[in-house]
C-alpha positions in Angstrom: -38.8 -27.2 -71.5 -37.6 -23.9 -72.1 -39.3 -24.2 -75.7 -42.8 -24.1 -73.2 -41.1 -21.6 -71.1 -40.1 -18.8 -73.0 -42.9 -17.6 -75.2 -44.7 -17.0 -71.4 -41.8 -14.5 -70.7 -42.0 -10.5 -70.3 -40.2 -9.0 -73.5 -40.2 -5.6 -72.7 -36.9 -4.1 -71.7 -37.1 -2.6 -68.3 -36.2 1.4 -68.1 -35.2 0.9 -72.0 -32.8 -1.6 -71.1 -32.2 -4.9 -72.5 -33.0 -7.8 -69.8 -30.2 -10.1 -69.1 -30.8 -13.5 -70.4 -33.7 -15.1 -69.2 -32.9 -18.8 -69.4 -29.7 -18.2 -67.6 -31.3 -16.3 -65.0 -33.8 -19.3 -64.7 -31.3 -21.4 -64.3 -29.5 -19.3 -61.7 -32.8 -19.0 -59.6 -33.4 -22.6 -60.0 -30.1 -23.5 -58.9 -30.1 -21.9 -55.7 -33.2 -23.4 -54.6 -32.2 -27.0 -55.5 -29.0 -26.4 -53.2 -30.1 -23.9 -51.1 -27.0 -22.1 -51.3 -26.2 -18.6 -50.6 -27.0 -15.8 -53.5 -23.5 -15.0 -53.0 -22.3 -18.6 -53.9 -23.9 -18.4 -57.0 -21.6 -19.9 -59.9 -20.0 -17.5 -62.4 -21.4 -18.9 -65.4 -25.0 -18.3 -64.0 -24.5 -14.1 -64.2 -24.8 -11.8 -61.3 -26.5 -13.3 -58.0 -27.6 -9.5 -58.0 -29.5 -9.7 -61.2 -30.8 -13.3 -60.4 -32.3 -11.9 -57.1 -34.1 -8.7 -58.6 -36.0 -10.6 -61.4 -37.1 -13.2 -58.9 -38.6 -10.3 -56.8 -39.5 -8.2 -59.7 -41.7 -11.3 -61.3 -43.0 -12.1 -57.7 -44.5 -8.5 -57.6 -46.0 -8.0 -60.9 -47.3 -11.4 -61.1 -45.4 -13.0 -64.1 -44.5 -16.1 -62.2 -48.1 -17.0 -61.3 -48.8 -15.9 -65.0 -46.7 -18.4 -66.7 -48.0 -21.1 -64.2 -51.6 -20.8 -65.3 -50.8 -20.3 -68.7 -49.0 -23.8 -68.2 -52.1 -25.0 -66.5 -54.3 -23.5 -69.4 -52.5 -25.3 -71.9 -52.6 -28.9 -69.6 -56.5 -28.4 -69.5 -56.7 -28.1 -72.9 -55.0 -31.2 -73.7 -57.3 -32.8 -71.4 -54.4 -33.6 -68.9 -55.4 -32.0 -65.8 -56.8 -34.5 -63.4 -59.5 -32.5 -61.3 -59.9 -35.0 -58.5 -58.0 -32.5 -56.2 -56.0 -33.1 -53.1 -55.5 -30.7 -50.3 -53.0 -30.2 -47.6 -50.4 -28.4 -46.1 -47.0 -28.9 -45.0 -44.7 -27.0 -42.2 -41.1 -25.5 -43.6 -38.6 -24.7 -41.0 -36.8 -21.6 -41.2 -33.4 -20.6 -40.9 -32.2 -18.2 -38.7 -31.2 -16.2 -41.7 -35.4 -16.0 -42.7 -35.3 -13.3 -39.9 -34.8 -9.9 -39.3 -37.1 -8.2 -42.2 -38.7 -5.2 -41.3 -42.3 -5.6 -39.6 -43.2 -2.4 -39.2 -43.4 0.8 -41.2 -43.7 0.9 -45.3 -43.4 -2.4 -47.1 -40.9 -2.3 -50.2 -43.1 -4.9 -52.0 -47.1 -4.3 -51.8 -48.6 -8.2 -51.4 -45.7 -8.9 -48.8 -47.6 -9.8 -45.6 -46.7 -7.8 -42.5 -45.3 -10.9 -40.3 -43.6 -12.1 -43.8 -45.8 -15.2 -43.1 -43.3 -16.4 -40.7 -44.3 -17.9 -36.7 -43.4 -19.9 -33.9 -44.8 -23.6 -34.0 -43.5 -26.6 -31.7 -40.7 -26.8 -34.3 -39.6 -23.1 -33.4 -39.6 -20.5 -36.1 -41.4 -21.5 -39.6 -43.9 -21.0 -42.2 -46.5 -23.0 -44.0 -47.2 -24.0 -47.3 -51.0 -25.0 -47.9 -51.6 -26.5 -51.6 -54.2 -28.0 -53.8 -52.5 -30.9 -56.3 -54.5 -32.7 -59.1 -54.7 -36.3 -59.7 -51.1 -36.7 -60.5 -49.6 -34.8 -58.0 -49.1 -31.6 -59.6 -49.7 -28.6 -58.1 -52.5 -26.2 -58.9 -52.3 -23.1 -56.0 -50.3 -22.4 -53.0 -50.9 -19.7 -50.6 -47.9 -19.3 -47.5 -48.7 -18.4 -43.9 -47.3 -18.7 -40.5 -46.3 -21.9 -39.3 -48.9 -22.0 -36.6 -51.7 -21.4 -38.6 -54.4 -23.8 -38.7 -55.2 -25.9 -42.2 -59.3 -25.1 -42.0 -59.0 -21.4 -42.0 -57.1 -21.5 -44.9 -59.0 -23.9 -47.0 -61.1 -21.4 -49.2 -58.6 -19.2 -49.9 -56.5 -22.5 -51.2 -59.5 -23.3 -53.4 -60.1 -19.7 -54.9 -56.6 -19.6 -56.0 -57.5 -22.6 -58.3 -58.3 -20.8 -61.7 -57.5 -22.5 -65.2 -58.1 -20.4 -68.3 -60.6 -22.0 -70.5 -59.1 -22.7 -74.1 -62.3 -20.4 -75.7 -63.4 -17.1 -74.2 -65.6 -17.7 -71.3 -65.0 -18.3 -67.6 -62.0 -19.9 -65.9 -62.6 -23.1 -64.5 -62.0 -23.1 -60.8 -64.4 -26.1 -59.4 -62.9 -29.6 -59.3 -65.0 -32.5 -59.6 -64.5 -33.6 -55.8 -61.9 -32.8 -53.0 -59.6 -35.2 -51.1 -58.9 -33.8 -47.7 -58.0 -35.2 -44.3 -59.7 -35.3 -41.0 -58.0 -31.6 -40.3 -60.4 -29.9 -42.8 -63.9 -32.1 -41.7 -65.6 -28.9 -40.6 -69.4 -27.9 -41.3 -68.3 -24.9 -42.7 -65.8 -26.3 -45.6 -68.7 -29.3 -46.3 -70.9 -26.4 -46.8 -69.1 -24.4 -48.6 -68.2 -27.5 -51.2 -71.9 -28.3 -51.0 -72.9 -24.9 -52.6 -70.4 -25.5 -55.1 -71.4 -28.7 -56.3 -68.0 -30.0 -55.7 -68.0 -33.7 -54.3 -66.0 -34.0 -50.7 -64.1 -37.3 -49.6 -63.2 -36.4 -45.8 -63.2 -38.4 -42.9 -64.8 -37.6 -39.8 -62.7 -37.6 -36.6 -63.5 -39.9 -33.8 -64.8 -36.8 -31.7 -67.0 -35.5 -34.6 -68.6 -39.2 -34.8 -69.1 -39.7 -30.8 -70.9 -36.0 -30.7 -73.2 -36.8 -33.6 -74.3 -40.1 -32.0 -74.7 -38.9 -28.5 -76.9 -36.3 -30.0 -79.4 -39.2 -31.9 -81.5 -37.9 -33.9 -80.5 -34.4 -33.4 -77.0 -34.7 -34.4 -78.1 -35.5 -38.0 -77.1 -38.3 -40.6 -72.9 -38.9 -41.1 -71.9 -36.9 -44.0 -71.0 -39.2 -47.1 -67.3 -40.9 -47.7 -66.1 -42.6 -50.1 -62.8 -44.6 -48.9 -62.4 -45.9 -52.3 -61.6 -42.3 -53.6 -59.9 -41.3 -50.6 -57.2 -43.9 -51.6 -55.8 -41.1 -54.4 -55.5 -38.3 -51.3 -51.9 -39.3 -51.3 -51.2 -37.6 -54.6 -50.9 -34.3 -52.7 -48.3 -35.8 -50.2 -46.1 -36.9 -53.4 -46.8 -33.2 -54.8 -44.8 -32.1 -51.3 -42.4 -34.2 -51.7 -41.2 -33.4 -55.5 -41.8 -29.8 -54.3 -38.9 -30.2 -51.2 -36.7 -31.9 -53.0 -35.7 -28.5 -53.9 -33.6 -28.1 -50.5 -34.6 -23.8 -50.9 -37.9 -25.2 -50.4 -37.6 -27.7 -47.6 -35.9 -24.8 -45.3 -36.7 -21.3 -45.8 -34.2 -19.0 -46.1 -35.8 -16.2 -47.6 -36.7 -13.2 -45.4 -39.7 -12.0 -47.5 -42.4 -14.3 -48.1 -43.2 -13.0 -51.4 -39.6 -14.5 -52.5 -40.3 -17.8 -51.2 -43.6 -18.2 -53.1 -42.1 -17.3 -56.5 -39.9 -20.2 -55.9 -42.4 -22.1 -55.4 -44.4 -21.2 -58.4 -41.1 -21.8 -60.2 -40.9 -25.2 -59.2 -44.5 -25.9 -60.0 -43.5 -24.6 -63.4 -40.7 -26.5 -64.0 -43.1 -29.8 -63.1 -45.9 -28.6 -65.5 -43.3 -28.4 -68.2 -42.0 -31.5 -67.6 -45.7 -33.1 -68.6 
C-alpha cells in the first residue's frame, strides 16, 4: 500500500525545512480517525500531534489528498478496475460537541472552508451529511459535505460533477458513468433531465406520490420513466461503501471543527480503500 501512495506525495520541503516522515505522519492521521481519539492522545511513536494535524490541514488546502485519490482512480481505470455502474446516496454523521465552536464570521484561515463549517441541525441534533458516489465494487469515487439538514436531491449534481477520472493518455477525464442508481429521494424531473442530457441511464424508482400524481393527470401525466428493477439490486454498493467508511470511528462521529479537515479524512479513508484493490 505504501509503495502505491509514496510516489504521489509532495517531495518539496516547506520553507526550506525537510518534511517529517510522510509514512509515520499518515499512520498518525489514520490512527486518530480510526480510533476517534483526541489529537493530544497520539502515541509517541507516531510523532508530534501538531505535525500530523498541520499536515492534514495543509494537504487539504492545497488539494493533495484529492490529487492522490484521483491518481489512484486513474490507475484503477487504466487497469479497467472501476465498475462504472455508479450508486449515489448520503449518510448523516452526528457531530460531537467538540465539533462546534469554530468562528463563523470574519476572515477564515482556510479559503475552501464553508461559512457554516458544514454543520447544521437535523432531527438527531448537530450533524453533517456526507453525499457520495460509489462504483460497482463499493469504493468511493467522490464526496461532498453539507449541513445535516440538507436534502439529498439538491446535492446530486454537485456530487456527479466531482467524478473526474483522468484518462491514461492525453485527453478528457472520464466524468460520465454508464448508469446511476439512487433511491426515491433522487426521483425528480431535474435529476432525470440532467442524466438524460448526459446520456446516463437512470435507475431510480418513483415514490408512490409521484406515481399517483401522474396517474391522476391521465395522458397529461406522460409515460412513466423507465426503471430496471434487476439493476437496482446493485444499489447496496453505496450502502456497503458507507459502512466501510464508518468503520473509522472518527468518520462515524465528527469531532472536527473544520469541514475541510473532516473531508480530508474522508479522502484518506478513500485512498486506503483504493490502495487495497
